[in-house]
VOLOFI-251773 format. One record per residue (C-alpha): residue number from 1; x negated, y negated, z negated. Coordinates in steps of 0.2 Angstrom, whole numbers. Each point is the difference from the previous one (the first is absolute). Layout:
+-----+-------+-------+-------+
! num !     X !     Y !     Z !
+-----+-------+-------+-------+
! NUM !     X !     Y !     Z !
...
+-----+-------+-------+-------+
END
This chain:
+-----+-------+-------+-------+
! num !     X !     Y !     Z !
+-----+-------+-------+-------+
!   1 !    24 !   116 !  -174 !
!   2 !    13 !    10 !    12 !
!   3 !     0 !    18 !     1 !
!   4 !    -7 !     0 !    18 !
!   5 !   -16 !    -8 !    -6 !
!   6 !    -2 !    13 !   -14 !
!   7 !     2 !    14 !    13 !
!   8 !   -12 !    -7 !    11 !
!   9 !   -13 !    -2 !   -14 !
!  10 !     2 !    18 !    -5 !
!  11 !    -1 !     7 !    17 !
!  12 !   -15 !   -10 !     5 !
!  13 !    -9 !     7 !   -15 !
!  14 !     0 !    17 !     9 !
!  15 !   -11 !    -8 !    13 !
!  16 !   -14 !     0 !   -14 !
!  17 !    -2 !    18 !     5 !
!  18 !    -8 !    -6 !    17 !
!  19 !   -17 !    -8 !     1 !
!  20 !    -3 !   -18 !     4 !
!  21 !    -6 !    -2 !    18 !
!  22 !   -13 !   -13 !    -1 !
!  23 !     1 !    -5 !    18 !
!  24 !    19 !    -1 !     1 !
!  25 !     7 !   -18 !     0 !
!  26 !    19 !    -3 !    -1 !
!  27 !     6 !   -17 !     5 !
!  28 !    17 !    -9 !    -1 !
!  29 !     6 !   -18 !     4 !
!  30 !    15 !    -8 !    -7 !
!  31 !     7 !    16 !    -7 !
!  32 !     0 !    10 !    16 !
!  33 !     9 !   -13 !    10 !
!  34 !   -14 !    -4 !    13 !
!  35 !   -17 !     3 !     7 !
!  36 !    -8 !   -16 !    -5 !
!  37 !   -10 !   -12 !   -11 !
!  38 !   -16 !     6 !    -9 !
!  39 !     4 !    19 !    -1 !
!  40 !     1 !    -1 !    20 !
!  41 !   -17 !    -8 !     2 !
!  42 !    -7 !    11 !   -13 !
!  43 !     6 !    15 !     9 !
!  44 !    -6 !    -6 !    16 !
!  45 !   -17 !    -4 !    -7 !
!  46 !    -1 !    18 !    -7 !
!  47 !     4 !     7 !    17 !
!  48 !   -16 !    -8 !     6 !
!  49 !   -10 !    11 !   -13 !
!  50 !     3 !    14 !    14 !
!  51 !     9 !    14 !   -10 !
!  52 !    -9 !    -4 !   -16 !
!  53 !    17 !    -2 !    -9 !
!  54 !    17 !     8 !     1 !
!  55 !    12 !   -15 !     2 !
!  56 !    19 !     2 !    -4 !
!  57 !    12 !   -14 !     1 !
!  58 !    17 !     1 !    -8 !
!  59 !    15 !    -8 !     9 !
!  60 !    18 !     1 !    -2 !
!  61 !     9 !    12 !    11 !
!  62 !     9 !   -14 !    10 !
!  63 !   -16 !   -10 !     3 !
!  64 !    -3 !    -2 !    18 !
!  65 !   -18 !    -5 !    -2 !
!  66 !   -13 !     9 !    10 !
!  67 !   -16 !     4 !    -9 !
!  68 !   -17 !     4 !     9 !
!  69 !    -5 !    18 !     5 !
!  70 !   -11 !     7 !   -14 !
!  71 !    12 !    -6 !   -14 !
!  72 !    12 !    12 !    -7 !
!  73 !    18 !    -6 !    -3 !
!  74 !    10 !     6 !   -15 !
!  75 !    18 !    -5 !    -5 !
!  76 !    -1 !   -12 !   -15 !
!  77 !     6 !     8 !   -16 !
!  78 !     1 !    17 !     7 !
!  79 !    -7 !    15 !    -9 !
!  80 !   -15 !     1 !    12 !
!  81 !    -3 !   -19 !    -3 !
!  82 !    -1 !     3 !   -19 !
!  83 !   -11 !    15 !     3 !
!  84 !   -12 !   -11 !    10 !
!  85 !     1 !   -14 !   -13 !
!  86 !    -5 !    12 !   -15 !
!  87 !   -14 !     9 !    10 !
!  88 !    -8 !   -16 !     9 !
!  89 !   -17 !    -7 !    -5 !
!  90 !     7 !   -17 !     4 !
!  91 !    17 !    -8 !     0 !
!  92 !     3 !   -17 !     8 !
!  93 !    16 !   -10 !    -1 !
!  94 !     5 !   -18 !     1 !
!  95 !    16 !     0 !   -11 !
!  96 !     8 !     7 !   -15 !
!  97 !    11 !    15 !     0 !
!  98 !    -7 !    17 !     0 !
!  99 !   -17 !    -5 !    -8 !
! 100 !     8 !    -3 !   -17 !
! 101 !    10 !    16 !     1 !
! 102 !   -13 !    13 !     2 !
! 103 !   -12 !     7 !   -13 !
! 104 !   -16 !    -3 !    11 !
! 105 !   -16 !    11 !    -5 !
! 106 !   -16 !    -8 !    -8 !
! 107 !   -11 !     4 !    15 !
! 108 !    11 !    -9 !    13 !
! 109 !    -4 !   -17 !     6 !
! 110 !    16 !   -11 !     0 !
! 111 !    -1 !   -16 !    10 !
! 112 !    14 !   -13 !     1 !
! 113 !    -3 !   -13 !    13 !
+-----+-------+-------+-------+
END
């Protein structure tokens, strides 16, 4: 395990100080490369719930994908992305990468599509 992984794991444990937000959903497709696949359609389905969920989608900084209004965009692997990952009630992704890197919390629901 390289040093950056160890640092990320230590820093993300600080987010345990913040409560889990049961209605927050963080989604990522292909390690932040695009707004697509199952996470895209899950996020659009949640949008139809009319404000019932806070929907956050992580994309790499250079991604040109547009996301619908009502979905918050964060930069993949940024500090704010890690904060949302560690405080979300639901985390949805379709690939490996960050999911194996973070010490998720027991009350979170982690879905790999």
